[in-house]
C-alpha angles and dihedrals in degrees: 000000000000120000091236090063085069100032109058138161089265092059097046121100104185100193119026117211096201123100098194139055098253091049092052090050091050092050095049093045089052090049090055092046093051088052090057095249100124133061095185115030097185094048091051093046090049090052090051092052091045089055090049090052090060093054134324118274089210094108098182132249087089094296133123124180109186109186145169137181108208143136089253087080117084097191135002116270145154124223119203130199136159138200119198091193091053132230129239099243097165086251123187092251092043090238126127117269119234105171121056128188115181112197119206112191124177118232110264091010124172121277092239095070091044089057090052091050090049090052091052091053090056094045091057091062089071112098093209093052092051093050092047091052091049092051095045116115103192141036089246091057091049091053093047092052091049092046093053092047089046091057092051092047091051090053090051092050090052090056096042096094090058094052101045102056118115113269119259091226107072090204093058113105111256123183126194127196139189120199128190138157132186097265097029092223115096118003093044092064097035090057089049093053093043092054093045094051093047092048090051090051090051094046092242122141112234140177121196126201115201122208097198137158090276094053134263116335129189090011116206112248128217088252090053091051093046093053097040119118089200141347127223117206106192102176143134092195132052118281132178107277104156088086088067094064111150095012133114101261126186112197119193140145115280090250090066089058088060099041106029107034096139094051091047093049091049090052090049089053093050103100092184093073122109111271123243117255117205116219103188093269115101089197092058119119119227116262091230092072097055099032089232135089113252112216130170093290095054091044089055089045091055092052092045092051090052089058095040095049091054092044096048098077090055092050093050098042095043093044095052092048090052090049090056089052091053090051090055089051137317091246100023091121094057114092089204092058126090087227092061114143120181094214091049090051090054091050089049091052091051096044105033106022097038114021096034092042088062097049099090097039090050092047091050095041096052094044088055091046091052089055101039105015120228096338090063095049098079094049091048092052093048091047090052092050090051090049088057093046092048095049093240091128127197091331087060088048091055091049093047092049094055091038093053094043099051092037089057090048088054091049090051090054095044095054097047088109093068114112121266090248089071095049093103092053095054100079095036103039119001101046098043095041095054097037095047092049096047095041091049094050093047092050093049099043104026113023106032102046096063090044091054090046090051090050092054091045091055093050090053090048092052092050090055090050096052095094095048128097111316094227093052089049090052093050094048096048093042092050093046090055088062101043097085104353101225099002129106097292092050092045093048091054092045095047091050090048096050090046089053090048092056087054091054099260110126097176099087096047090048091055091043094052095044092045092046092052094054104070100061091040091048092049091051091046092050090053089055096044096042103030096159091059095064135064123243090251092053093049089054087073096058095102095041090051092053090049093048093044093051088048094053094250102143092177090079087084095051096094090057093043091049092050097043109015098159092061104028102046098051090043093052093044092057095049095042091048092050091048092051092047094049093046094053093038090056093047102255114167120188112187102190128077094219141025109075114206092009097060093040087076090060086076089055096169092060100037094112092049093048094047090047090054091051093047095048093045093048094048092048092051092044093052094046093047093044092052093046096046116087123223117278110282127218089252091056092046091050091047091050093048093049090052091051089052 
């Protein structure tokens, strides 16, 4: 397929009026819509912005290629626009962008249009083509320039097989590369062309494998790998790296393949670098990048952090909205309450019933995606939803995430025998269908039943403890609120406490609320007391954790518990248990099931005692966690930096 079958007069906007990034996106989306390309303008625009949030598509050299592959597109197309004045597009080289190509690809589209889009990405790496496009004065001239460049690119592709074979002389430098980006449309092929052109200028033989939307092209053979002096992996998604065991591997984001080809090739030629060691995980990053060996623990940590980082915004946003509701009134969201406020009820629906409802599915989904890339995402989301439905909480979400991820990896391996003609169906049909079905069945029949049984067992155990020593009761309920922070233990303690409250016994709910407030407050306090042991991203949640803790939103501590359960959970249990014991021992009596710091003042006589219990419990947990937690490692710093980017 020729590029001009996708780029037509109807999709060309010669002179853009906008002076900012969002305006350019709006103009190009409107151009596509007017040409009859889109069936849902807002969905497509949202997909474009989501792609930009992953990393800018302003690749430098005055070019930006915003793109999305979604069902909102009826047929593949390319919109073009230019701005002689330039637009700040947050480009990789920090320079204004002048040429804009917006790619609209339908979900599950044919390979032919993907090949054309790949060709366009390579064409734009040519200085002369870019200058000609910038100087063009009409849509016809734009199309002529693209057609001529298309012909030249086709000739180069025909000759590619002859120029990417391993050299006959084993001593001749030979560089391999693998390029991949999240959508597999633009950056993948631009990095390929950038590396190839730089290698040609340096007189170095190179072969580049692309992991694009249409599958793997120009795959590196075992002979290639054996003869390679070095291998460049320029990718923002996981690619197979175990095959490079014992080789000089340079791993960087795909943008570096576009902007720093010479530096990467020189690194690949440096035979003094530490060699890559495969560890049975094709998603594993080379130890040479982090300066540390990555064993099983750090691999698990990486997958956990992928889930936690994507879950954190929901925790913070939902938690703060719920805190606002509590400030309006402890029961202002309840239509049956005299405190009912319609606006508060809407905020509660957004924060509690929407944002918080997504926390566990998102955690599970992104853990699975980290392990198995996009094919694992669907199974992870479904597993997380079933964890919620089956009352297995965030622990169930963790289990379902890893289950879905590694299950999908196994499915990928088991269907390798399928013919090449079905390659395009694997990521969109075969992988998700099988992984979603198996993950769902395992969650329903294997994971959730024992969790539900455990939940009922705990409720029975608490009922039998209700007549025991009040301090012991306070410690047990307080500690249980911190075991899984919203999971079955937490729910069992809370259900028991609310049931006791309806019967006129305020002791259990007092211990539950005090114990539930401690974990987020303790986490925030630990980040202040032990600042060097937390990443910049983690410390950004200090204020939200205090707000959530004071509002009795225990889930604020979940991201930390999910990432480091063996240190966080015991630390929080001790402090929460102590807080519950002190509160009941000093006679505190909270008579509302929600509200945190607000409803504490309803028991005005015991406010000092209740606050003292919270402060002591939080400080104890903060100190224990801070002492147990090691300093921030290079792996954690790198993970935090990559999330910020």
